[in-house]
Backbone as ProteinMPNN parsed JSONL, in Angstrom:
{"seq_chain_A": "MPVWRISPKDVDESDPDWRTTTVRKPVVIRADNLEGAFKVGKLAFGIATPRVPGETVPQSVWSQPHRFDVKELQDHPEQVGPGAVLEPPGHFIP", "coords_chain_A": {"N_chain_A": [[225.671, 214.798, 149.892], [224.797, 218.127, 150.638], [227.209, 220.798, 150.961], [228.028, 223.566, 152.946], [229.133, 226.936, 153.126], [229.312, 229.039, 155.753], [229.244, 232.237, 156.763], [229.866, 234.652, 159.196], [228.176, 237.811, 159.54], [228.831, 241.192, 160.202], [229.951, 241.008, 162.944], [229.609, 241.859, 166.237], [231.263, 242.394, 169.007], [230.276, 243.428, 171.354], [227.655, 242.725, 171.4], [225.487, 240.642, 173.09], [224.545, 238.252, 171.948], [226.545, 237.309, 170.237], [228.308, 236.182, 171.97], [227.479, 233.638, 172.317], [228.67, 231.749, 170.763], [231.553, 229.869, 169.838], [233.02, 230.328, 167.607], [233.732, 232.823, 165.291], [234.202, 233.193, 162.654], [234.288, 232.298, 159.121], [232.787, 229.104, 158.46], [232.703, 225.687, 157.33], [230.259, 223.418, 156.607], [228.843, 220.202, 156.389], [225.672, 219.111, 155.564], [222.252, 217.93, 155.375], [220.485, 219.96, 154.612], [220.015, 223.558, 154.69], [218.891, 224.337, 157.143], [219.624, 222.142, 158.704], [222.391, 222.515, 158.613], [222.721, 224.787, 160.201], [221.88, 223.726, 162.618], [223.922, 221.858, 163.078], [226.023, 223.688, 163.334], [225.225, 225.011, 165.689], [225.35, 222.909, 167.546], [228.085, 222.249, 167.404], [229.491, 224.65, 167.898], [228.094, 226.233, 169.682], [227.694, 227.793, 172.877], [226.818, 227.96, 176.324], [225.717, 230.959, 177.743], [225.904, 233.259, 180.317], [223.346, 235.422, 181.586], [223.713, 238.871, 181.651], [223.113, 241.342, 184.013], [220.997, 243.999, 183.057], [221.401, 243.684, 180.349], [220.035, 242.324, 177.288], [218.611, 239.013, 177.139], [220.891, 236.622, 176.06], [220.694, 235.19, 172.817], [221.165, 232.356, 170.82], [223.328, 232.804, 168.109], [223.314, 230.949, 166.146], [220.726, 230.335, 165.8], [219.763, 232.327, 164.339], [219.684, 232.881, 161.318], [219.832, 235.171, 159.657], [222.049, 236.553, 160.439], [224.215, 235.687, 159.067], [226.106, 235.102, 156.056], [225.481, 232.841, 153.467], [226.591, 230.159, 151.478], [226.136, 227.598, 149.16], [228.384, 225.046, 148.522], [228.808, 223.63, 145.783], [230.643, 222.018, 144.393], [232.285, 220.881, 146.253], [234.763, 218.676, 147.548], [234.143, 216.968, 149.675], [231.483, 215.92, 149.864], [230.288, 213.55, 150.487], [229.122, 211.686, 153.17], [228.214, 211.818, 156.702], [226.408, 214.481, 158.437], [228.54, 217.142, 159.332], [231.185, 219.208, 160.697], [233.393, 220.619, 158.537], [235.319, 222.572, 158.214], [236.354, 224.969, 160.575], [239.005, 222.593, 161.2], [238.848, 219.91, 163.624], [236.552, 220.253, 165.124], [233.772, 218.756, 166.517], [230.579, 217.154, 166.382], [228.697, 216.842, 169.229]], "CA_chain_A": [[225.042, 215.698, 150.845], [225.293, 219.486, 150.395], [228.218, 221.417, 151.821], [227.681, 224.978, 153.091], [230.035, 227.897, 153.759], [228.501, 229.944, 156.556], [230.141, 233.323, 157.171], [229.196, 235.661, 160.012], [228.134, 239.192, 159.071], [228.745, 242.247, 161.215], [230.164, 240.534, 164.311], [229.74, 242.942, 167.213], [231.669, 241.748, 170.258], [229.485, 243.946, 172.48], [226.323, 242.127, 171.296], [225.511, 239.412, 173.879], [224.277, 237.07, 171.129], [227.789, 236.787, 169.67], [229.016, 235.425, 173.005], [226.903, 232.289, 172.364], [229.381, 230.887, 169.816], [232.999, 229.847, 169.998], [233.64, 230.643, 166.323], [233.18, 234.032, 164.677], [234.793, 233.271, 161.317], [233.582, 231.368, 158.236], [232.872, 227.671, 158.707], [232.169, 224.849, 156.259], [229.478, 222.363, 157.255], [228.101, 219.277, 155.524], [224.368, 218.818, 156.158], [221.197, 217.652, 154.398], [219.873, 221.205, 154.163], [220.533, 224.724, 155.402], [218.445, 224.256, 158.536], [220.501, 221.16, 159.331], [223.725, 223.099, 158.759], [222.7, 225.663, 161.377], [221.819, 222.85, 163.789], [225.286, 221.358, 163.28], [226.785, 224.825, 163.862], [224.85, 225.246, 167.085], [225.894, 221.811, 168.353], [229.545, 222.259, 167.404], [230.096, 225.911, 168.317], [227.277, 226.949, 170.656], [228.06, 227.714, 174.29], [225.899, 228.622, 177.25], [226.197, 232.283, 178.107], [225.081, 233.806, 181.393], [222.698, 236.719, 181.375], [224.331, 239.973, 182.373], [222.078, 242.309, 184.392], [220.908, 245.184, 182.213], [221.477, 243.305, 178.935], [219.008, 241.383, 176.845], [218.993, 237.61, 177.3], [221.568, 236.189, 174.84], [220.072, 234.175, 171.973], [222.178, 231.756, 169.962], [223.397, 233.319, 166.741], [223.041, 229.823, 165.257], [219.274, 230.321, 165.612], [219.48, 233.588, 163.658], [220.373, 232.792, 160.022], [220.046, 236.477, 159.031], [223.351, 237.074, 160.88], [225.249, 234.994, 158.299], [226.04, 234.909, 154.605], [225.537, 231.398, 153.234], [226.792, 229.738, 150.089], [226.278, 226.16, 148.964], [229.61, 224.729, 147.775], [228.327, 222.495, 144.998], [231.723, 221.168, 143.9], [233.172, 220.55, 147.366], [235.142, 217.261, 147.452], [233.711, 216.171, 150.827], [230.027, 215.887, 149.896], [229.818, 212.241, 150.928], [229.316, 211.439, 154.587], [227.181, 212.362, 157.575], [226.529, 215.884, 158.813], [229.803, 217.354, 160.034], [231.956, 220.421, 160.486], [234.56, 220.322, 157.715], [236.273, 223.635, 158.531], [237.726, 224.639, 160.898], [239.177, 221.212, 161.641], [238.911, 219.65, 165.061], [235.258, 220.485, 165.78], [232.93, 217.575, 166.358], [229.209, 217.255, 166.888], [228.557, 215.955, 170.408]], "C_chain_A": [[225.621, 217.093, 150.603], [226.33, 219.926, 151.428], [227.977, 222.921, 151.772], [228.835, 225.765, 153.694], [229.14, 228.916, 154.455], [229.437, 230.984, 157.167], [229.383, 234.358, 157.99], [229.253, 237.044, 159.352], [228.135, 240.098, 160.293], [228.868, 241.727, 162.646], [230.418, 241.733, 165.206], [230.029, 242.302, 168.559], [230.884, 242.256, 171.464], [228.057, 243.392, 172.483], [226.329, 240.8, 172.065], [225.248, 238.15, 173.061], [225.56, 236.475, 170.554], [228.636, 236.063, 170.709], [228.505, 233.99, 173.096], [227.584, 231.326, 171.389], [230.878, 230.98, 170.04], [233.737, 230.247, 168.729], [232.937, 231.847, 165.717], [233.817, 234.279, 163.31], [234.052, 232.273, 160.426], [233.842, 229.909, 158.608], [232.31, 226.941, 157.483], [231.539, 223.633, 156.923], [228.785, 221.52, 156.187], [226.807, 218.92, 156.247], [223.341, 218.632, 155.049], [220.593, 218.914, 153.794], [220.413, 222.342, 155.02], [220.125, 224.719, 156.871], [219.323, 223.269, 159.313], [221.904, 221.703, 159.546], [223.784, 224.012, 159.98], [222.574, 224.846, 162.669], [223.197, 222.282, 164.115], [226.155, 222.479, 163.868], [226.496, 225.074, 165.329], [225.413, 224.156, 167.997], [227.407, 221.9, 168.49], [230.141, 223.503, 168.056], [229.331, 226.65, 169.411], [227.767, 226.744, 172.083], [227.006, 228.44, 175.117], [226.534, 229.94, 177.687], [225.313, 232.844, 179.208], [224.479, 235.154, 181.002], [223.397, 237.742, 182.245], [223.231, 240.968, 182.73], [222.149, 243.568, 183.528], [221.014, 244.9, 180.726], [220.299, 242.417, 178.576], [219.521, 239.96, 177.065], [219.654, 237.157, 176.002], [220.8, 235.067, 174.132], [221.147, 233.637, 171.031], [222.158, 232.371, 168.564], [223.115, 232.207, 165.733], [221.544, 229.594, 165.067], [218.817, 231.574, 164.862], [220.196, 233.617, 162.292], [220.641, 234.136, 159.344], [221.39, 237.097, 159.426], [224.522, 236.489, 160.085], [225.006, 235.133, 156.805], [226.251, 233.421, 154.373], [225.72, 231.131, 151.749], [226.888, 228.222, 150.062], [227.491, 225.925, 148.071], [229.357, 223.461, 146.966], [229.417, 221.555, 144.52], [232.7, 220.773, 145.006], [233.495, 219.052, 147.346], [234.636, 216.375, 148.597], [232.194, 216.124, 150.966], [229.468, 214.563, 150.403], [230.135, 212.066, 152.406], [228.199, 212.048, 155.405], [227.392, 213.855, 157.818], [227.771, 216.09, 159.656], [230.329, 218.762, 159.789], [233.2, 220.018, 159.696], [235.677, 221.336, 157.946], [235.635, 224.547, 159.577], [237.841, 223.206, 161.415], [239.167, 221.102, 163.165], [237.628, 219.907, 165.819], [234.341, 219.311, 165.468], [231.557, 217.831, 166.928], [229.087, 216.312, 168.078], [227.457, 214.936, 170.237]], "O_chain_A": [[226.825, 217.223, 150.383], [226.328, 219.494, 152.58], [227.751, 223.488, 150.703], [229.45, 225.32, 154.663], [228.314, 229.572, 153.819], [230.304, 230.66, 157.978], [228.368, 234.886, 157.535], [230.235, 237.4, 158.7], [227.503, 239.789, 161.303], [227.989, 241.975, 163.471], [231.33, 242.523, 164.962], [229.135, 241.731, 169.182], [230.832, 241.581, 172.492], [227.328, 243.569, 173.46], [227.108, 239.91, 171.723], [225.694, 237.071, 173.452], [225.654, 235.257, 170.398], [229.601, 235.39, 170.346], [229.04, 233.199, 173.873], [227.116, 230.201, 171.21], [231.403, 232.038, 170.387], [234.945, 230.481, 168.763], [231.71, 231.891, 165.637], [233.953, 235.421, 162.87], [233.261, 231.477, 160.932], [234.942, 229.532, 159.01], [231.544, 227.509, 156.704], [232.181, 222.917, 157.691], [228.223, 222.04, 155.223], [226.831, 218.482, 157.397], [223.526, 219.109, 153.93], [220.233, 218.941, 152.617], [221.174, 222.116, 155.96], [220.926, 225.058, 157.743], [219.714, 223.541, 160.448], [222.543, 221.389, 160.551], [224.776, 224.015, 160.709], [223.111, 225.243, 163.704], [223.595, 222.23, 165.279], [226.932, 222.243, 164.794], [227.408, 225.318, 166.118], [225.895, 224.446, 169.091], [227.951, 221.655, 169.566], [231.187, 223.419, 168.7], [229.857, 227.592, 170.005], [228.201, 225.652, 172.45], [226.388, 229.403, 174.663], [227.731, 230.013, 177.961], [224.094, 232.9, 179.05], [225.035, 235.905, 180.201], [223.643, 237.507, 183.428], [222.488, 241.401, 181.848], [223.224, 244.125, 183.303], [220.744, 245.785, 179.914], [219.65, 241.836, 179.446], [220.727, 239.738, 177.164], [219.051, 237.287, 174.937], [220.324, 234.125, 174.765], [221.952, 234.406, 170.507], [221.111, 232.448, 167.921], [222.722, 232.481, 164.599], [221.14, 228.753, 164.264], [217.62, 231.844, 164.767], [221.203, 234.307, 162.139], [221.569, 234.245, 158.542], [221.821, 238.069, 158.807], [225.682, 236.763, 160.391], [223.871, 235.263, 156.347], [227.106, 232.807, 155.011], [225.107, 231.769, 150.893], [227.629, 227.626, 150.844], [227.614, 226.523, 147.002], [229.658, 222.355, 147.416], [229.135, 220.384, 144.264], [233.828, 220.373, 144.717], [232.595, 218.236, 147.148], [234.698, 215.15, 148.494], [231.672, 216.272, 152.07], [228.281, 214.477, 150.717], [231.269, 212.27, 152.84], [227.326, 212.724, 154.86], [228.424, 214.417, 157.45], [228.037, 215.323, 160.581], [229.971, 219.418, 158.812], [233.971, 219.168, 160.141], [236.855, 220.987, 157.879], [234.452, 224.864, 159.455], [236.897, 222.67, 161.995], [239.439, 222.064, 163.883], [237.608, 219.792, 167.045], [234.161, 218.927, 164.312], [231.393, 218.631, 167.849], [229.346, 215.115, 167.952], [227.22, 214.126, 171.134]]}, "name": "protein", "num_of_chains": 1, "seq": "MPVWRISPKDVDESDPDWRTTTVRKPVVIRADNLEGAFKVGKLAFGIATPRVPGETVPQSVWSQPHRFDVKELQDHPEQVGPGAVLEPPGHFIP"}
């Protein structure tokens, strides 16, 4: 199964969309395809964020692939197994 390094670009802490994730650094995810990798990211790192009056409604950055640089890690040693977060350790898909 492919392994993906997904790295955030241009994280702006004042942007309400970036408050929808618990991780703002590169992650490594094993998934069938890139769309699946973003689904795993959303499940593992996504958090509900209240709307702040006067701001736009926050949208999950994990639903906005253009906010990330992505690289398939073709020689990664952990290509066998189900979809999972490989880095950072300790994150599980609910």
